[in-house]
C-alpha positions in Angstrom: 73.6 20.4 47.7 73.0 23.1 45.2 75.6 21.6 42.9 73.9 18.2 43.2 70.5 19.7 42.3 71.9 21.4 39.2 73.6 18.2 38.0 70.3 16.3 38.3 68.4 18.9 36.4 71.0 18.9 33.7 70.8 15.1 33.5 67.1 15.2 33.0 67.3 17.8 30.2 69.9 15.8 28.4 67.7 12.6 28.6 64.6 14.5 27.4 66.6 16.0 24.5 67.9 12.5 23.5 64.4 11.1 23.6 63.1 13.9 21.5 65.7 13.2 18.9 64.8 9.6 18.4 63.3 8.8 15.0 59.5 8.1 15.1 58.4 4.7 13.8 56.9 4.9 10.3 53.1 4.4 10.1 51.9 1.3 8.4 50.5 2.1 4.9 47.6 0.2 3.3 46.6 0.4 -0.3 43.1 1.4 -1.3 40.6 -1.3 -2.2 38.4 -1.2 -5.3 34.7 -1.3 -6.2 33.1 -4.8 -6.1 31.6 -6.2 -9.2 28.0 -7.5 -8.6 26.4 -10.3 -10.6 23.0 -12.1 -10.3 22.2 -15.8 -10.9 18.9 -14.8 -12.7 17.3 -11.9 -14.6 13.7 -13.0 -13.8 12.4 -14.4 -10.5 8.9 -15.9 -10.8 8.6 -18.8 -8.3 5.4 -20.7 -7.6 4.1 -20.5 -4.0 5.3 -24.1 -3.4 8.9 -23.0 -3.8 8.7 -20.4 -1.0 11.5 -22.0 1.0 13.7 -22.6 -2.1 16.7 -20.4 -3.1 15.6 -18.5 -6.3 18.3 -15.9 -6.5 22.0 -15.7 -5.7 24.0 -12.5 -5.7 27.8 -12.7 -6.1 30.3 -10.0 -6.0 34.1 -9.7 -6.3 36.4 -9.1 -3.4 37.2 -5.3 -3.0 40.8 -6.3 -2.0 41.1 -4.3 1.2 44.5 -4.7 2.9 43.1 -6.5 6.0 41.6 -9.9 6.5 38.8 -10.3 4.0 36.8 -12.4 6.5 36.0 -9.1 8.3 34.9 -7.2 5.3 31.4 -5.7 5.6 28.9 -5.7 2.7 25.4 -4.1 2.6 23.0 -5.3 -0.1 20.3 -2.9 -1.2 17.1 -3.9 -3.1 14.6 -1.4 -4.3 12.2 -0.8 -7.1 13.8 0.6 -10.3 13.9 4.4 -10.7 13.8 5.2 -7.0 17.6 5.5 -6.7 17.4 3.2 -3.6 15.4 5.8 -1.6 13.2 3.0 -0.1 15.7 0.2 -0.2 15.5 -3.0 1.9 19.0 -3.7 3.2 20.8 -7.0 4.2 24.2 -7.1 5.9 26.9 -9.7 5.0 30.2 -10.2 6.8 33.1 -11.8 5.0 31.3 -13.8 2.4 31.0 -12.5 -1.2 27.6 -13.9 -2.0 24.1 -14.0 -0.6 21.3 -16.5 -1.4 17.7 -15.4 -1.3 14.7 -17.6 -0.6 11.5 -17.1 -2.6 9.6 -16.0 0.5 12.3 -13.3 1.3 11.9 -11.6 -2.0 8.1 -12.1 -2.1 7.9 -10.4 1.3 9.8 -7.4 0.0 7.5 -7.1 -3.0 4.3 -7.4 -1.0 5.5 -4.9 1.6 6.0 -2.4 -1.3 2.3 -2.9 -2.1 2.9 -4.7 -5.4 0.2 -6.8 -7.0 0.2 -10.6 -7.2 1.3 -11.9 -10.6 2.6 -8.7 -12.1 6.3 -8.2 -13.0 8.3 -5.4 -11.3 11.8 -4.3 -12.1 14.0 -4.3 -9.0 17.5 -2.8 -8.7 20.2 -4.3 -6.5 23.7 -3.1 -5.5 26.3 -3.9 -2.8 28.3 -1.4 -0.7 31.6 -2.8 0.7 33.6 -1.4 3.6 35.9 -2.3 6.5 34.1 -3.6 9.5 34.1 0.0 10.9 32.3 1.3 7.8 35.5 3.0 6.5 36.4 3.1 2.8 33.1 2.4 1.3 32.7 1.3 -2.4 29.4 0.9 -4.2 29.1 -1.8 -6.9 27.4 -1.7 -10.2 23.5 -1.9 -10.2 22.0 -5.2 -11.3 18.3 -5.3 -12.5 16.1 -8.3 -11.9 12.4 -8.7 -12.9 10.4 -10.1 -9.9 6.8 -11.3 -9.8 5.2 -11.6 -6.4 3.1 -14.8 -5.8 0.0 -15.0 -3.7 0.3 -16.0 -0.1 -2.6 -16.8 2.4 -4.1 -13.6 3.9 -2.9 -12.6 7.3 -6.5 -12.5 8.5 -9.0 -15.2 7.6 -11.6 -14.0 5.0 -15.3 -14.0 5.8 -16.9 -17.2 4.5 -20.0 -15.2 3.8 -18.1 -13.0 1.4 -19.9 -10.1 3.1 -19.2 -7.6 5.9 -21.4 -5.3 8.0 -20.5 -2.5 10.4 -22.3 -2.3 13.8 -21.7 -0.1 16.9 -22.7 3.2 18.5 -20.4 5.0 16.0 -22.9 4.1 13.3 -26.4 5.3 12.5 -27.9 1.9 13.5 -26.1 1.8 16.9 -25.5 -1.6 18.5 -28.8 -3.0 17.1 -28.1 -6.2 15.4 -29.0 -7.0 12.6 -27.9 -3.6 11.2 -29.7 -1.5 8.6 -28.9 -2.5 5.1 -27.8 -1.6 2.5 -26.2 1.5 4.1 -24.2 -0.5 6.7 -22.8 -3.2 4.4 -19.3 -2.9 3.1 -18.2 -3.3 -0.6 -15.9 -6.1 -1.6 -13.2 -4.2 -3.6 -11.2 -7.3 -4.6 -10.5 -10.8 -3.3 -8.9 -9.7 0.0 -10.1 -6.1 0.4 -13.4 -4.6 1.7 -14.4 -1.0 2.1 -17.3 1.2 3.0 -18.2 4.9 3.5 -20.2 5.7 6.6 -21.5 8.6 8.6 -19.8 8.0 11.9 -20.5 9.5 15.3 -17.4 11.0 16.9 -15.8 9.3 19.9 -17.8 6.1 19.6 -16.9 2.5 18.7 -17.8 -0.2 16.2 -17.2 -3.9 15.1 -17.2 -5.6 11.7 -19.5 -8.6 11.3 -19.4 -11.2 8.5 -23.0 -12.2 9.1 -25.7 -9.6 9.8 -27.4 -10.3 13.1 -24.8 -12.8 14.3 -22.6 -11.9 17.3 -20.6 -15.2 17.3 -17.9 -14.1 14.9 -16.5 -10.6 14.5 -13.5 -8.6 13.4 -12.0 -6.4 16.0 -8.7 -5.1 17.5 -6.4 -6.2 20.4 -6.2 -2.9 22.2 -8.8 -0.2 21.4 -7.0 2.4 23.5 -3.8 2.3 21.4 -2.8 5.8 20.3 -3.7 6.5 16.6 -5.8 3.4 16.1 -8.8 5.4 15.2 -7.1 6.2 11.9 -6.0 2.6 11.3 -3.8 -0.3 12.3 -4.0 -4.1 12.9 -7.2 -6.1 13.1 -8.1 -9.8 13.3 -10.9 -12.2 14.1 -12.5 -12.3 17.5 -10.0 -10.0 19.4 -11.0 -8.5 22.7 -11.6 -4.8 21.8 -13.9 -2.8 19.6 -12.6 -0.5 16.8 -12.3 3.0 18.2 -14.1 5.5 16.0 -12.7 8.9 14.9 -12.9 11.7 17.4 -15.0 14.0 15.1 -18.3 13.1 13.6 -18.5 12.9 9.8 -18.3 10.8 6.6 -15.4 8.3 6.7 -14.0 5.7 4.3 -13.0 2.5 6.0 -10.8 0.0 4.2 -10.0 -3.5 5.6 -7.1 -5.3 3.9 -7.2 -9.0 4.9 -4.0 -9.8 3.0 -2.0 -7.5 5.3 -4.3 -7.6 8.4 -4.5 -3.8 8.3 -7.4 -1.3 8.3 -7.5 2.4 7.5 -10.0 5.2 8.3 -9.9 8.5 6.3 -12.3 11.4 6.1 -14.5 11.3 3.0 -14.7 15.0 1.9 -15.7 14.7 -1.7 -17.9 17.4 -3.2 -21.6 16.3 -3.0 -20.7 13.8 -0.3 -22.0 10.3 -0.5 -25.5 10.3 -2.1 -28.4 8.3 -0.6 -30.0 8.1 -4.1 -28.7 8.2 -7.7 -30.4 8.9 -11.0 -29.4 8.9 -14.7 -30.2 11.6 -17.2 -29.3 12.2 -20.8 -30.2 11.6 -24.5 -28.7 8.1 -24.2 -31.6 7.2 -21.9 -35.3 6.8 -22.6 -36.1 9.9 -20.7 -33.7 12.1 -22.6 -32.4 15.3 -20.9 -35.7 16.0 -19.2 -35.0 16.6 -15.5 -36.5 15.3 -13.2 -36.1 11.9 -14.8 -38.8 9.2 -14.8 -38.7 7.0 -11.7 -38.3 4.3 -10.8 -37.1 3.4 -14.4 -34.1 5.7 -14.2 -33.3 5.5 -10.5 -30.5 3.3 -9.3 -30.9 0.7 -6.6 -28.4 0.9 -3.7 -26.5 -2.4 -3.3 -24.4 -1.4 -0.2 -22.7 1.6 1.4 -20.9 2.6 -1.8 -22.4 0.9 -4.8 -25.5 1.7 -6.9 -26.9 -0.4 -9.8 -29.3 0.1 -12.7 -30.3 -2.0 -15.7 -31.4 0.3 -18.6 -31.6 0.4 -22.4 -29.1 2.9 -23.8 -28.8 4.5 -27.2 -25.4 4.4 -28.9 -23.7 7.7 -29.8 -25.4 9.7 -27.1 -24.4 10.9 -23.6 -25.6 10.9 -20.0 -24.9 12.1 -16.5 -25.5 10.8 -12.9 -27.6 12.9 -10.5 -27.6 12.5 -6.7 -30.8 14.6 -6.6 -33.6 14.1 -9.2 -34.4 17.4 -10.8 -31.3 19.3 -9.5 -28.8 20.3 -12.2 -26.5 21.9 -9.6 -25.2 18.5 -8.5 -24.0 15.9 -10.9 -21.3 13.2 -11.4 -19.6 12.8 -14.8 -16.6 11.3 -16.5 -13.1 12.5 -15.5 -12.3 12.4 -19.3 -15.4 12.0 -21.5 -13.2 11.6 -24.6 -11.1 8.7 -23.3 -10.9 5.7 -25.6 -12.3 3.2 -23.1 -14.8 5.3 -21.2 -17.8 4.0 -23.1 -17.9 0.9 -21.0 -16.9 2.6 -17.8 -14.0 4.3 -16.0 -13.4 7.0 -13.4 -15.9 9.7 -12.6 -15.9 12.8 -10.4 -18.3 15.5 -9.1 -19.2 18.1 -11.9 -17.5 15.8 -14.4 -17.9 15.7 -18.2 -20.9 14.0 -20.0 -20.5 10.2 -20.2 -20.6 8.7 -23.7 -22.9 5.8 -24.3 -21.6 2.4 -25.7 -21.1 1.9 -29.4 -24.0 -0.5 -29.5 -27.6 0.3 -28.6 -28.6 -2.4 -26.1 -29.6 -3.0 -22.5 -26.8 -2.5 -20.0 -26.2 -3.1 -16.3 -24.5 0.0 -14.9 -22.7 -0.3 -11.5 -21.5 2.9 -9.9 -19.0 2.6 -6.9 -18.1 5.6 -4.7 -15.4 3.6 -2.9 -13.1 4.4 -5.8 -15.2 6.7 -8.0 -15.6 4.3 -10.8 -18.5 3.0 -13.0 -18.8 -0.1 -15.3 -21.3 -1.0 -18.0 -22.0 -4.7 -18.9 -24.2 -5.6 -21.8 -27.2 -7.8 -20.8 
C-alpha cells in the first residue's frame, strides 16, 4: 500500500512538471492607432431662425486606425469658446462614424447657454478625442475654429404686453396692497427681455411680479416656493402656483428677471451710499455752478422707477459736474469711473466717490438718465 501511494505521488509530480514545461501561447499584439485629423464644412455659422432644423455644420475626421473593428471606435467631440482650452466644453459622443452633423438649433443652444448675445460673432474651438470603446488609447485631434453667430429665439417666458413690471408682497414696503406705490416698486426694463429692480426687502417674506399695477389677473411667480435656494434665484413663469420666497435677511436687494431664459436672480445690493431716494446735479457745467446746496427743483432729478432718475437741463460745454444723493452734502457723491475716457462726455459708468463728469462738447439742453441697476448714465441732446 505504501508503495502504491508513493507511485501515485510520483506520477502527479511528473505530470505537474510536464505541464509547467509547456510553452505559453504568445499574446496577440496590436499596433498603435494615430491621431484623427478633424475638418469642418464651414468657417462661419450664421443661420437665420427659419433654418433652426437645418444642418449648418458637419465635422469630419479621419479613422485613427485602431487594430479592432472601427464600428466600435468611440469619439468625443468638444466645443468651447476660443481661449478657454476646453475648460467649459460641451461634449457629444459618436460611436463608429467619422462625422457628426449639427443642426442650427443645437449650436444656437450652446451659444445661448454660454450667455452670448444675439447677432454677435464668437470664435468657437472644436476637437475630437478618439479611443477604443473602453476609453483606452485616446488620441486628440487638431483644433478647428469656427465663427458662430447666435440668432434670436422666442423667450422662454412670455413678455409682459404692458412692457412694465411691478413688485408686490409683504416682502416689500407696500405690502400686499395693490396697486403698489410707484415709482419705487416699479422695475426697470434693462433690455428687450430683461427687467431688474433694487428694493428694500423684509426678511423671510414673499412677493409676486405684476405686469399691470393694481391687477391680480396676471402675475409672474414660481412653481414651488419652498424649493431650497430659490430665494437667491431660479425658474419663474406666468401664473404659477407659488409666490417668490424673499431673502431670509432684510436689506437692499437687486432682482433680475431674464425672460429669455426663464430665470431670476436676487443678490444683496451693498454699494456705498446705497440706493438714493433723491438725486441732484452740481458743477460749473450747470446753471447753479458748484454752489451746494443746488437750486431745486431745477437741478433735482425725477425718479422714473426703482433704479432710474431723469433730468432735463442746460449744460455748458468744457465744464464738469457731479451727482449728489443728498443736496448740500459733499461727503456723498457719484462720479465717473474714468473722467478722462474718450466717450464719457455723453455717458458711461459711474461709481460712488467717482471723478468729476465732463460735460458734452456742445453747450445745449440735455436729457440725463442715471440708472443704478448697472451704474450707468446717458446724455441725449434735446
